[in-house]
NUDOKE-30515 format. One record per residue (C-alpha): residue number from 1; residue in one letter; chain; x, y, z. Coordinates in Angstrom, 2 decimals. Each point is the difference from the previous one (the first is absolute). Layout:
BEGIN
PT_NUM_A_A_X_Y_Z;
...
This chain:
BEGIN
PT_1_M_A_0.00_0.00_0.00;
PT_2_N_A_1.52_3.37_-0.96;
PT_3_R_A_0.29_2.83_2.52;
PT_4_L_A_-2.97_1.96_-1.36;
PT_5_A_A_-2.29_-3.02_0.02;
PT_6_C_A_1.18_-0.85_3.50;
PT_7_F_A_-0.77_3.50_1.25;
PT_8_S_A_-3.42_-0.06_-1.68;
PT_9_A_A_-0.89_-3.27_1.68;
PT_10_V_A_1.19_1.17_3.42;
PT_11_A_A_-1.81_3.32_-0.35;
PT_12_G_A_-3.22_-1.76_-0.96;
PT_13_I_A_0.23_-2.36_2.96;
PT_14_A_A_0.79_2.86_2.38;
PT_15_F_A_-2.91_2.04_-1.26;
PT_16_S_A_-2.35_-2.98_0.36;
PT_17_V_A_1.11_-0.40_3.61;
PT_18_V_A_-0.65_3.68_0.65;
PT_19_L_A_-3.52_-0.25_-1.42;
PT_20_S_A_-0.79_-3.21_1.89;
PT_21_T_A_1.06_1.53_3.32;
PT_22_G_A_-2.09_3.10_-0.59;
PT_23_C_A_2.95_2.38_0.26;
PT_24_A_A_0.51_2.95_-2.34;
PT_25_P_A_2.80_-0.74_-2.48;
PT_26_A_A_3.16_2.02_0.41;
PT_27_P_A_0.37_2.70_-2.66;
PT_28_M_A_3.44_-1.37_-0.75;
PT_29_M_A_-1.62_-3.16_-1.31;
PT_30_F_A_-1.87_2.01_-2.64;
PT_31_E_A_3.15_1.92_-0.92;
PT_32_Q_A_1.89_-3.17_-0.73;
PT_33_R_A_-2.80_-1.60_-2.00;
PT_34_L_A_-0.88_3.08_-2.05;
PT_35_N_A_3.65_0.41_-0.99;
PT_36_S_A_0.23_-3.59_-1.22;
PT_37_D_A_1.00_-0.66_-3.61;
PT_38_D_A_-2.66_-2.73_-0.01;
PT_39_V_A_-3.27_1.56_-1.18;
PT_40_T_A_-1.99_-2.78_1.70;
PT_41_V_A_1.47_0.99_3.36;
PT_42_R_A_-0.83_3.66_-0.62;
PT_43_R_A_-3.55_-0.88_-1.01;
PT_44_E_A_-0.56_-2.02_3.14;
PT_45_A_A_1.43_2.79_2.14;
PT_46_A_A_-2.27_2.59_-1.62;
PT_47_K_A_-2.97_-2.34_0.37;
PT_48_D_A_0.78_-0.33_3.71;
PT_49_L_A_0.20_3.79_0.29;
PT_50_R_A_-3.53_0.25_-1.33;
PT_51_G_A_-1.25_-2.07_2.94;
PT_52_Q_A_1.80_1.94_2.74;
PT_53_P_A_-1.77_2.38_2.40;
PT_54_R_A_0.79_3.72_-0.18;
PT_55_D_A_3.61_0.44_1.13;
PT_56_A_A_2.10_3.09_-0.75;
PT_57_R_A_3.16_-2.13_-0.02;
PT_58_L_A_-1.24_-1.81_-3.10;
PT_59_V_A_-0.66_3.10_-2.11;
PT_60_P_A_3.49_0.10_-1.61;
PT_61_F_A_-0.40_-3.62_-1.10;
PT_62_I_A_-3.50_0.58_-1.36;
PT_63_L_A_1.34_2.91_-2.03;
PT_64_Q_A_2.87_-2.16_-1.21;
PT_65_A_A_-2.47_-2.65_-1.14;
PT_66_C_A_-1.97_2.68_-1.85;
PT_67_R_A_3.16_0.89_-1.96;
PT_68_D_A_0.99_-3.57_-0.85;
PT_69_Q_A_0.58_-0.85_-3.66;
PT_70_D_A_-2.26_-3.04_0.33;
PT_71_T_A_-3.72_0.64_-0.54;
PT_72_D_A_-1.21_-2.46_2.64;
PT_73_V_A_2.26_1.50_2.66;
PT_74_R_A_-1.36_3.46_-0.83;
PT_75_V_A_-3.58_-1.26_0.15;
PT_76_Y_A_0.48_-1.39_3.52;
PT_77_G_A_1.85_3.15_1.03;
PT_78_F_A_-2.79_2.27_-1.15;
PT_79_Y_A_-2.63_-2.09_1.79;
PT_80_A_A_2.11_0.28_3.14;
PT_81_I_A_0.29_3.78_-0.33;
PT_82_G_A_-3.71_0.30_0.78;
PT_83_R_A_0.83_-0.45_3.70;
PT_84_V_A_2.78_2.58_0.03;
PT_85_D_A_-0.18_3.53_1.42;
PT_86_A_A_-0.22_2.11_-3.14;
PT_87_S_A_1.83_2.88_1.66;
PT_88_V_A_3.23_-2.02_0.08;
PT_89_E_A_2.55_1.28_-2.50;
PT_90_G_A_0.02_-1.96_-3.23;
PT_91_V_A_-3.49_-1.47_0.30;
PT_92_V_A_-1.84_2.56_-2.15;
PT_93_S_A_2.69_0.02_-2.69;
PT_94_A_A_-0.13_-3.81_-0.12;
PT_95_L_A_-3.78_0.09_-0.44;
PT_96_I_A_0.25_2.55_-2.80;
PT_97_V_A_2.57_-2.12_-1.82;
PT_98_G_A_-2.15_-3.08_0.55;
PT_99_M_A_-3.06_1.66_-1.52;
PT_100_A_A_1.95_0.32_-3.26;
PT_101_D_A_1.40_-3.55_0.04;
PT_102_T_A_-0.26_-1.88_-3.29;
PT_103_S_A_-1.32_-3.08_1.81;
PT_104_V_A_-3.76_-0.08_0.46;
PT_105_D_A_0.44_-2.21_3.08;
PT_106_V_A_2.22_2.61_1.62;
PT_107_R_A_-2.47_2.78_-0.77;
PT_108_R_A_-2.79_-2.07_1.50;
PT_109_A_A_2.05_-0.50_3.16;
PT_110_V_A_0.67_3.74_0.24;
PT_111_A_A_-3.66_0.83_-0.57;
PT_112_S_A_-1.03_-2.48_2.67;
PT_113_S_A_2.43_1.43_2.54;
PT_114_L_A_-1.12_3.56_-0.69;
PT_115_G_A_-3.37_-1.07_1.35;
PT_116_T_A_1.48_-1.07_3.34;
PT_117_I_A_3.08_2.14_0.65;
PT_118_N_A_-0.22_2.31_3.01;
PT_119_P_A_0.43_2.91_0.24;
PT_120_F_A_-1.11_0.49_-3.58;
PT_121_P_A_2.66_1.72_-2.16;
PT_122_N_A_-1.87_2.87_-1.69;
PT_123_T_A_2.93_0.66_-2.32;
PT_124_C_A_-0.88_-3.27_-1.76;
PT_125_L_A_-3.41_1.27_-1.06;
PT_126_P_A_0.98_1.63_-3.33;
PT_127_H_A_1.67_-3.25_-1.05;
PT_128_M_A_-3.01_-2.01_1.17;
PT_129_I_A_-2.30_2.14_-2.13;
PT_130_K_A_2.03_-0.97_-3.07;
PT_131_M_A_-0.40_-3.67_0.95;
PT_132_L_A_-3.76_0.31_-0.38;
PT_133_V_A_0.65_-0.72_-3.69;
PT_134_D_A_2.53_-2.77_0.59;
PT_135_P_A_-0.15_-2.69_-2.73;
PT_136_D_A_-0.89_-2.57_2.67;
PT_137_D_A_-3.61_-0.06_1.18;
PT_138_K_A_0.80_-1.38_3.46;
PT_139_T_A_2.62_2.68_0.59;
PT_140_R_A_-2.52_2.69_-0.97;
PT_141_T_A_-2.56_-1.46_2.38;
PT_142_L_A_2.46_-0.17_2.91;
PT_143_I_A_1.17_3.58_-0.55;
PT_144_A_A_-3.56_1.32_-0.26;
PT_145_S_A_-0.90_-1.82_3.22;
PT_146_A_A_3.02_1.45_1.80;
PT_147_I_A_-1.01_3.53_-1.02;
PT_148_V_A_-3.66_-0.51_0.90;
PT_149_D_A_1.01_-1.30_3.44;
PT_150_L_A_1.58_3.39_0.74;
PT_151_E_A_-3.58_1.31_0.29;
PT_152_G_A_0.70_3.26_-1.78;
PT_153_G_A_3.69_0.23_0.81;
PT_154_G_A_0.92_-0.34_-3.66;
PT_155_V_A_-2.62_2.39_-1.38;
PT_156_G_A_2.49_2.78_-0.74;
PT_157_S_A_2.14_-2.25_-2.16;
PT_158_L_A_-3.08_-1.39_-1.74;
PT_159_L_A_-1.18_3.51_-0.74;
PT_160_R_A_3.33_0.72_-1.70;
PT_161_G_A_-0.35_-3.29_-1.85;
PT_162_M_A_-3.12_1.30_-1.70;
PT_163_E_A_2.21_2.56_-1.74;
PT_164_S_A_1.88_-2.77_-1.82;
PT_165_K_A_0.03_0.04_-3.79;
PT_166_D_A_-0.48_-3.77_0.15;
PT_167_A_A_-3.75_-0.63_-0.28;
PT_168_E_A_0.39_-3.53_1.36;
PT_169_L_A_1.64_1.37_3.14;
PT_170_R_A_-2.67_2.66_0.44;
PT_171_V_A_-2.69_-2.67_-0.15;
PT_172_A_A_1.86_-2.21_2.49;
PT_173_V_A_0.41_2.91_2.41;
PT_174_I_A_-3.68_0.92_-0.24;
PT_175_K_A_-1.05_-3.58_0.72;
PT_176_V_A_2.13_-0.03_3.14;
PT_177_L_A_-1.58_3.28_1.13;
PT_178_A_A_-3.41_-1.63_-0.42;
PT_179_Q_A_1.15_-2.85_2.28;
PT_180_I_A_1.22_2.48_2.61;
PT_181_G_A_-3.39_1.68_0.05;
PT_182_T_A_-0.85_2.79_2.45;
PT_183_P_A_3.61_0.69_1.12;
PT_184_A_A_0.71_1.06_-3.61;
PT_185_K_A_-2.51_2.90_0.05;
PT_186_S_A_2.74_2.53_-0.65;
PT_187_T_A_0.35_-1.43_-3.52;
PT_188_L_A_-3.62_0.66_-0.98;
PT_189_P_A_0.68_3.32_-1.82;
PT_190_K_A_2.67_-1.67_-2.11;
PT_191_L_A_-2.17_-3.05_-0.62;
PT_192_R_A_-2.85_2.20_-1.20;
PT_193_Q_A_2.41_1.71_-2.38;
PT_194_V_A_1.19_-3.34_-1.31;
PT_195_A_A_-3.59_-1.19_-0.41;
PT_196_R_A_-0.71_3.06_-2.17;
PT_197_E_A_3.20_0.57_-1.90;
PT_198_D_A_2.32_-3.01_-0.12;
PT_199_E_A_0.86_-1.11_-3.53;
PT_200_S_A_-0.37_-3.63_1.05;
PT_201_A_A_-3.58_-1.28_0.05;
PT_202_E_A_1.10_-2.72_2.43;
PT_203_A_A_1.44_2.60_2.37;
PT_204_R_A_-3.16_2.10_-0.18;
PT_205_E_A_-2.15_-3.03_0.78;
PT_206_A_A_2.27_-1.10_2.85;
PT_207_A_A_-0.11_3.51_1.47;
PT_208_E_A_-3.80_0.08_-0.06;
PT_209_K_A_-0.13_-3.31_1.87;
PT_210_A_A_2.66_1.12_2.49;
PT_211_I_A_-1.94_3.16_0.81;
PT_212_K_A_-3.04_-2.08_0.93;
PT_213_F_A_2.04_-2.28_2.27;
PT_214_I_A_1.77_2.90_1.70;
PT_215_E_A_-3.13_2.07_0.51;
PT_216_G_A_-1.77_-3.01_1.38;
């Protein structure tokens, strides 16, 4: 057995012992595994990170997983980031990078975590608005849900989204406003304008429906 394989086996056994005894794994264990040249070891480490309780000591390793060249490692890392304090340096920038990842699975993981991360990073909102027209339907749904769950907290960014030259994005934004309902009352003047003047018939129709939902 070569030295790398030997280390991988020992690390796996040690981690299993830690889990079976109910003790929190030492951060050093994640450092060693995430720096392995064996992608399988890194994937397992990132997968284990996803299942850990909130622990500030693990944030550097979660961020490292989010930067990994392997897609699966990044996916697990971005699911794990949903239990991280968003005010910690590097978390918001990692999320923004993740939202533009070429892998749909990574973007789904980011979108999912944006619905659970606390405190919510408001600086991510402009990037989230753009994801409302992501090519992947599930990603769009997760992002819309995360914005709706803010109960009006993302209304300002949505209002700016209605100024987009992209008709598809305008429609997506308006539909989210309709889901938000009453907390989006401040957007009614703009919605009425869109309903009257927008060049897109779909946007005009969506605005009319949104007005009814918001007005109750």
